[in-house]
Backbone as JSON Lines, residues from 0, in Angstrom:
{"i":0,"aa":"M","n":[-20.38,-8.87,-79.56],"ca":[-20.14,-7.5,-79.12],"c":[-21.25,-6.61,-79.66]}
{"i":1,"aa":"V","n":[-21.77,-5.73,-78.82],"ca":[-22.86,-4.84,-79.2],"c":[-22.31,-3.68,-80.01]}
{"i":2,"aa":"K","n":[-22.95,-3.41,-81.13],"ca":[-22.55,-2.3,-81.99],"c":[-23.24,-1.03,-81.49]}
{"i":3,"aa":"L","n":[-22.45,-0.01,-81.17],"ca":[-22.99,1.25,-80.7],"c":[-23.35,2.14,-81.87]}
{"i":4,"aa":"K","n":[-24.39,2.94,-81.67],"ca":[-24.74,3.93,-82.67],"c":[-23.67,5.01,-82.67]}
{"i":5,"aa":"E","n":[-23.58,5.71,-83.78],"ca":[-22.58,6.77,-83.91],"c":[-22.74,7.82,-82.81]}
{"i":6,"aa":"S","n":[-23.98,8.18,-82.48],"ca":[-24.21,9.18,-81.44],"c":[-23.77,8.68,-80.07]}
{"i":7,"aa":"E","n":[-23.95,7.38,-79.81],"ca":[-23.51,6.8,-78.54],"c":[-21.98,6.78,-78.46]}
{"i":8,"aa":"E","n":[-21.34,6.47,-79.57],"ca":[-19.88,6.47,-79.6],"c":[-19.34,7.87,-79.36]}
{"i":9,"aa":"A","n":[-19.98,8.87,-79.96],"ca":[-19.56,10.26,-79.77],"c":[-19.73,10.68,-78.32]}
{"i":10,"aa":"L","n":[-20.85,10.29,-77.72],"ca":[-21.1,10.61,-76.32],"c":[-20.08,9.92,-75.41]}
{"i":11,"aa":"N","n":[-19.77,8.68,-75.7],"ca":[-18.74,7.96,-74.93],"c":[-17.39,8.67,-75.03]}
{"i":12,"aa":"A","n":[-17.03,9.09,-76.23],"ca":[-15.75,9.78,-76.43],"c":[-15.73,11.09,-75.67]}
{"i":13,"aa":"T","n":[-16.86,11.8,-75.64],"ca":[-16.95,13.06,-74.9],"c":[-16.72,12.83,-73.42]}
{"i":14,"aa":"F","n":[-17.45,11.86,-72.84],"ca":[-17.3,11.61,-71.4],"c":[-15.92,11.05,-71.06]}
{"i":15,"aa":"Q","n":[-15.34,10.26,-71.94],"ca":[-13.98,9.76,-71.69],"c":[-12.98,10.91,-71.7]}
{"i":16,"aa":"A","n":[-13.17,11.84,-72.62],"ca":[-12.28,13.0,-72.68],"c":[-12.45,13.87,-71.44]}
{"i":17,"aa":"L","n":[-13.69,14.04,-70.99],"ca":[-13.97,14.88,-69.83],"c":[-13.55,14.24,-68.51]}
{"i":18,"aa":"A","n":[-13.28,12.95,-68.53],"ca":[-12.92,12.24,-67.29],"c":[-11.57,12.68,-66.74]}
{"i":19,"aa":"D","n":[-10.74,13.27,-67.57],"ca":[-9.4,13.66,-67.14],"c":[-9.37,15.12,-66.7]}
{"i":20,"aa":"P","n":[-8.87,15.42,-65.49],"ca":[-8.85,16.8,-65.0],"c":[-7.99,17.75,-65.85]}
{"i":21,"aa":"T","n":[-6.92,17.25,-66.43],"ca":[-6.08,18.09,-67.29],"c":[-6.87,18.54,-68.5]}
{"i":22,"aa":"R","n":[-7.59,17.62,-69.11],"ca":[-8.38,17.97,-70.3],"c":[-9.51,18.93,-69.95]}
{"i":23,"aa":"R","n":[-10.13,18.74,-68.77],"ca":[-11.17,19.69,-68.36],"c":[-10.59,21.08,-68.17]}
{"i":24,"aa":"Q","n":[-9.39,21.15,-67.6],"ca":[-8.75,22.44,-67.39],"c":[-8.39,23.09,-68.72]}
{"i":25,"aa":"I","n":[-7.95,22.31,-69.68],"ca":[-7.66,22.83,-71.03],"c":[-8.93,23.42,-71.63]}
{"i":26,"aa":"L","n":[-10.04,22.71,-71.5],"ca":[-11.3,23.24,-72.03],"c":[-11.68,24.54,-71.35]}
{"i":27,"aa":"M","n":[-11.46,24.63,-70.04],"ca":[-11.76,25.87,-69.33],"c":[-10.91,27.03,-69.85]}
{"i":28,"aa":"Q","n":[-9.66,26.76,-70.2],"ca":[-8.81,27.8,-70.79],"c":[-9.39,28.28,-72.12]}
{"i":29,"aa":"L","n":[-9.94,27.35,-72.89],"ca":[-10.44,27.69,-74.22],"c":[-11.79,28.4,-74.19]}
{"i":30,"aa":"V","n":[-12.44,28.42,-73.04],"ca":[-13.71,29.14,-72.92],"c":[-13.51,30.62,-73.23]}
{"i":31,"aa":"S","n":[-12.34,31.15,-72.86],"ca":[-12.09,32.58,-73.1],"c":[-11.57,32.87,-74.5]}
{"i":32,"aa":"G","n":[-11.38,31.86,-75.32],"ca":[-10.97,32.08,-76.71],"c":[-9.87,31.14,-77.15]}
{"i":33,"aa":"E","n":[-9.46,31.32,-78.4],"ca":[-8.41,30.48,-78.99],"c":[-7.12,30.57,-78.19]}
{"i":34,"aa":"A","n":[-6.34,29.49,-78.26],"ca":[-5.03,29.48,-77.62],"c":[-4.12,28.53,-78.37]}
{"i":35,"aa":"T","n":[-2.85,28.83,-78.38],"ca":[-1.87,27.95,-79.01],"c":[-1.55,26.81,-78.05]}
{"i":36,"aa":"V","n":[-0.88,25.81,-78.57],"ca":[-0.47,24.67,-77.74],"c":[0.44,25.16,-76.61]}
{"i":37,"aa":"L","n":[1.35,26.08,-76.93],"ca":[2.25,26.62,-75.9],"c":[1.47,27.34,-74.8]}
{"i":38,"aa":"Q","n":[0.47,28.12,-75.19],"ca":[-0.34,28.82,-74.2],"c":[-1.13,27.83,-73.34]}
{"i":39,"aa":"L","n":[-1.64,26.78,-73.96],"ca":[-2.4,25.78,-73.21],"c":[-1.51,24.99,-72.27]}
{"i":40,"aa":"A","n":[-0.25,24.8,-72.67],"ca":[0.69,24.01,-71.86],"c":[1.22,24.79,-70.66]}
{"i":41,"aa":"E","n":[1.17,26.12,-70.74],"ca":[1.78,26.98,-69.73],"c":[1.44,26.63,-68.27]}
{"i":42,"aa":"P","n":[0.17,26.42,-67.92],"ca":[-0.14,26.18,-66.5],"c":[0.22,24.78,-66.0]}
{"i":43,"aa":"F","n":[0.66,23.92,-66.88],"ca":[0.91,22.53,-66.5],"c":[2.4,22.23,-66.4]}
{"i":44,"aa":"E","n":[2.74,21.36,-65.48],"ca":[4.11,20.86,-65.41],"c":[4.15,19.56,-66.22]}
{"i":45,"aa":"M","n":[4.08,19.74,-67.53],"ca":[3.97,18.61,-68.44],"c":[4.71,18.95,-69.72]}
{"i":46,"aa":"S","n":[5.23,17.95,-70.37],"ca":[5.93,18.17,-71.64],"c":[4.94,18.55,-72.73]}
{"i":47,"aa":"L","n":[5.45,19.17,-73.78],"ca":[4.59,19.5,-74.92],"c":[3.99,18.26,-75.57]}
{"i":48,"aa":"P","n":[4.77,17.15,-75.7],"ca":[4.15,15.93,-76.23],"c":[3.0,15.43,-75.33]}
{"i":49,"aa":"G","n":[3.13,15.61,-74.02],"ca":[2.06,15.2,-73.11],"c":[0.8,16.03,-73.32]}
{"i":50,"aa":"I","n":[0.98,17.35,-73.46],"ca":[-0.17,18.23,-73.73],"c":[-0.77,17.88,-75.09]}
{"i":51,"aa":"S","n":[0.08,17.6,-76.06],"ca":[-0.41,17.25,-77.4],"c":[-1.28,16.0,-77.37]}
{"i":52,"aa":"K","n":[-0.91,15.04,-76.53],"ca":[-1.73,13.82,-76.41],"c":[-3.12,14.17,-75.87]}
{"i":53,"aa":"H","n":[-3.16,15.04,-74.87],"ca":[-4.46,15.46,-74.33],"c":[-5.28,16.19,-75.4]}
{"i":54,"aa":"L","n":[-4.62,17.04,-76.18],"ca":[-5.32,17.78,-77.23],"c":[-5.86,16.84,-78.3]}
{"i":55,"aa":"K","n":[-5.11,15.78,-78.61],"ca":[-5.59,14.81,-79.6],"c":[-6.85,14.1,-79.11]}
{"i":56,"aa":"V","n":[-6.89,13.77,-77.82],"ca":[-8.09,13.14,-77.25],"c":[-9.28,14.1,-77.34]}
{"i":57,"aa":"L","n":[-9.05,15.36,-76.99],"ca":[-10.13,16.36,-77.05],"c":[-10.59,16.58,-78.49]}
{"i":58,"aa":"E","n":[-9.65,16.59,-79.41],"ca":[-9.98,16.79,-80.82],"c":[-10.76,15.59,-81.37]}
{"i":59,"aa":"K","n":[-10.32,14.39,-81.03],"ca":[-11.0,13.18,-81.48],"c":[-12.44,13.12,-80.95]}
{"i":60,"aa":"A","n":[-12.64,13.63,-79.73],"ca":[-13.97,13.65,-79.14],"c":[-14.83,14.78,-79.7]}
{"i":61,"aa":"G","n":[-14.24,15.63,-80.52],"ca":[-15.0,16.73,-81.12],"c":[-15.19,17.91,-80.18]}
{"i":62,"aa":"L","n":[-14.38,17.97,-79.13],"ca":[-14.5,19.05,-78.15],"c":[-13.68,20.28,-78.52]}
{"i":63,"aa":"I","n":[-12.64,20.07,-79.32],"ca":[-11.84,21.2,-79.81],"c":[-11.54,20.99,-81.29]}
{"i":64,"aa":"E","n":[-11.1,22.06,-81.91],"ca":[-10.58,21.95,-83.27],"c":[-9.33,22.8,-83.35]}
{"i":65,"aa":"K","n":[-8.41,22.39,-84.21],"ca":[-7.17,23.13,-84.39],"c":[-7.23,23.88,-85.71]}
{"i":66,"aa":"G","n":[-6.86,25.13,-85.64],"ca":[-6.82,25.96,-86.84],"c":[-5.43,25.93,-87.44]}
{"i":67,"aa":"K","n":[-5.26,26.68,-88.52],"ca":[-3.96,26.8,-89.15],"c":[-3.7,28.28,-89.37]}
{"i":68,"aa":"A","n":[-2.76,28.81,-88.62],"ca":[-2.37,30.21,-88.76],"c":[-0.85,30.26,-88.79]}
{"i":69,"aa":"A","n":[-0.3,30.35,-89.99],"ca":[1.15,30.32,-90.2],"c":[1.74,29.08,-89.55]}
{"i":70,"aa":"Q","n":[2.74,29.24,-88.65],"ca":[3.34,28.06,-88.02],"c":[2.58,27.66,-86.76]}
{"i":71,"aa":"F","n":[1.59,28.44,-86.36],"ca":[0.82,28.14,-85.15],"c":[-0.4,27.3,-85.48]}
{"i":72,"aa":"R","n":[-0.83,26.53,-84.51],"ca":[-2.05,25.71,-84.65],"c":[-2.97,26.08,-83.49]}
{"i":73,"aa":"P","n":[-3.62,27.25,-83.57],"ca":[-4.48,27.65,-82.45],"c":[-5.64,26.67,-82.26]}
{"i":74,"aa":"C","n":[-5.93,26.38,-81.01],"ca":[-7.04,25.5,-80.67],"c":[-8.23,26.33,-80.27]}
{"i":75,"aa":"R","n":[-9.41,25.84,-80.58],"ca":[-10.64,26.52,-80.16],"c":[-11.64,25.49,-79.69]}
{"i":76,"aa":"L","n":[-12.48,25.92,-78.79],"ca":[-13.51,25.07,-78.22],"c":[-14.63,24.85,-79.23]}
{"i":77,"aa":"K","n":[-15.13,23.63,-79.3],"ca":[-16.32,23.32,-80.11],"c":[-17.41,22.92,-79.12]}
{"i":78,"aa":"V","n":[-18.46,23.7,-79.06],"ca":[-19.47,23.48,-78.02],"c":[-20.49,22.4,-78.38]}
{"i":79,"aa":"E","n":[-20.54,21.97,-79.62],"ca":[-21.57,21.02,-80.03],"c":[-21.52,19.73,-79.21]}
{"i":80,"aa":"A","n":[-20.33,19.18,-79.03],"ca":[-20.2,17.92,-78.27],"c":[-20.61,18.12,-76.82]}
{"i":81,"aa":"L","n":[-20.28,19.27,-76.26],"ca":[-20.69,19.56,-74.89],"c":[-22.2,19.72,-74.79]}
{"i":82,"aa":"Q","n":[-22.8,20.31,-75.81],"ca":[-24.26,20.46,-75.81],"c":[-24.94,19.1,-75.86]}
{"i":83,"aa":"E","n":[-24.4,18.17,-76.64],"ca":[-24.97,16.82,-76.71],"c":[-24.86,16.12,-75.36]}
{"i":84,"aa":"A","n":[-23.71,16.27,-74.69],"ca":[-23.53,15.67,-73.37],"c":[-24.5,16.3,-72.38]}
{"i":85,"aa":"N","n":[-24.68,17.6,-72.47],"ca":[-25.61,18.29,-71.57],"c":[-27.04,17.81,-71.79]}
{"i":86,"aa":"Q","n":[-27.44,17.63,-73.03],"ca":[-28.79,17.13,-73.32],"c":[-29.0,15.75,-72.72]}
{"i":87,"aa":"W","n":[-27.99,14.9,-72.81],"ca":[-28.08,13.56,-72.24],"c":[-28.22,13.65,-70.73]}
{"i":88,"aa":"L","n":[-27.42,14.52,-70.1],"ca":[-27.48,14.68,-68.64],"c":[-28.81,15.29,-68.18]}
{"i":89,"aa":"E","n":[-29.38,16.15,-68.99],"ca":[-30.65,16.8,-68.64],"c":[-31.76,15.78,-68.41]}
{"i":90,"aa":"Q","n":[-31.76,14.69,-69.17],"ca":[-32.77,13.65,-68.97],"c":[-32.74,13.14,-67.54]}
{"i":91,"aa":"Y","n":[-31.53,12.91,-67.04],"ca":[-31.37,12.36,-65.71],"c":[-31.61,13.42,-64.64]}
{"i":92,"aa":"K","n":[-31.31,14.64,-64.96],"ca":[-31.58,15.73,-64.02],"c":[-33.09,15.82,-63.79]}
{"i":93,"aa":"R","n":[-33.86,15.8,-64.86],"ca":[-35.33,15.86,-64.73],"c":[-35.85,14.66,-63.94]}
{"i":94,"aa":"L","n":[-35.33,13.47,-64.24],"ca":[-35.75,12.26,-63.55],"c":[-35.51,12.4,-62.04]}
{"i":95,"aa":"W","n":[-34.31,12.84,-61.65],"ca":[-33.99,12.95,-60.23],"c":[-34.77,14.08,-59.56]}
{"i":96,"aa":"E","n":[-35.0,15.16,-60.29],"ca":[-35.82,16.23,-59.72],"c":[-37.23,15.75,-59.43]}
{"i":97,"aa":"E","n":[-37.8,14.97,-60.36],"ca":[-39.14,14.42,-60.14],"c":[-39.15,13.48,-58.93]}
{"i":98,"aa":"R","n":[-38.13,12.64,-58.83],"ca":[-38.06,11.7,-57.71],"c":[-37.9,12.45,-56.38]}
{"i":99,"aa":"L","n":[-37.08,13.46,-56.37],"ca":[-36.89,14.23,-55.14],"c":[-38.15,15.01,-54.77]}
{"i":100,"aa":"D","n":[-38.88,15.5,-55.77],"ca":[-40.15,16.18,-55.5],"c":[-41.14,15.21,-54.86]}
{"i":101,"aa":"R","n":[-41.2,13.98,-55.39],"ca":[-42.1,12.98,-54.8],"c":[-41.67,12.64,-53.37]}
{"i":102,"aa":"L","n":[-40.38,12.57,-53.13],"ca":[-39.87,12.31,-51.79],"c":[-40.26,13.44,-50.84]}
{"i":103,"aa":"D","n":[-40.16,14.69,-51.31],"ca":[-40.58,15.83,-50.48],"c":[-42.04,15.71,-50.08]}
{"i":104,"aa":"V","n":[-42.88,15.39,-51.05],"ca":[-44.32,15.25,-50.77],"c":[-44.54,14.14,-49.75]}
{"i":105,"aa":"Y","n":[-43.87,13.02,-49.94],"ca":[-44.01,11.89,-49.02],"c":[-43.57,12.28,-47.61]}
{"i":106,"aa":"L","n":[-42.43,12.95,-47.49],"ca":[-41.93,13.34,-46.18],"c":[-42.85,14.34,-45.5]}
{"i":107,"aa":"L","n":[-43.44,15.26,-46.25],"ca":[-44.4,16.21,-45.68],"c":[-45.64,15.48,-45.18]}
{"i":108,"aa":"E","n":[-46.12,14.52,-45.95],"ca":[-47.27,13.74,-45.53],"c":[-46.95,12.94,-44.27]}
{"i":109,"aa":"L","n":[-45.75,12.39,-44.21],"ca":[-45.31,11.63,-43.05],"c":[-45.24,12.52,-41.8]}
{"i":110,"aa":"Q","n":[-44.72,13.71,-41.96],"ca":[-44.66,14.65,-40.84],"c":[-46.05,15.03,-40.35]}
{"i":111,"aa":"K","n":[-46.95,15.25,-41.29],"ca":[-48.33,15.63,-40.93],"c":[-49.0,14.49,-40.17]}
{"i":112,"aa":"S","n":[-48.79,13.26,-40.64],"ca":[-49.43,12.12,-39.97],"c":[-48.84,11.89,-38.58]}
{"i":113,"aa":"K","n":[-47.55,12.19,-38.39],"ca":[-46.93,12.05,-37.07],"c":[-47.42,13.14,-36.14]}
{"i":114,"aa":"G","n":[-47.72,14.31,-36.69],"ca":[-48.21,15.42,-35.89],"c":[-49.61,15.18,-35.37]}
{"i":115,"aa":"K","n":[-50.37,14.36,-36.05],"ca":[-51.75,14.04,-35.64],"c":[-51.77,13.03,-34.51]}
{"i":116,"aa":"N","n":[-50.72,12.27,-34.34],"ca":[-50.68,11.2,-33.31],"c":[-50.3,11.73,-31.96]}
C-alpha cells in the first residue's frame, strides 16, 4: 500500500468532504459567519445526529472548527483547507487554459488554410 504524504491526505479529506451536497451547503451557510448546529440544521430535513455526522466530517477535513460558547458550540468556516484545494485545482486550470489556447491557434490556422483553397 502506498503511503500518502500528510498534505495529500489532507487534500483527499477536503475533496471527500466537499463531495457531499449537504456538506457543501453547510459550508455556504458558514460563509456569512458563525452558526450553531441548530441553525445549520434548520434548512435540512435531517435529524440533529445526521447533521452532526456531516459536521464531524467537515471538522476532520479541517474545513470548519467548533467553538465553545456556554452550552452552544458555534461552528465557523476555516478557509485554509479550501485555499489548499484551490491551489491544487489552479494547476489544472492553467494546464487546460494553455491547451485550449493552443487548440484556438490550431483551429484559426486550419480555418485560414481552408480559406486559401
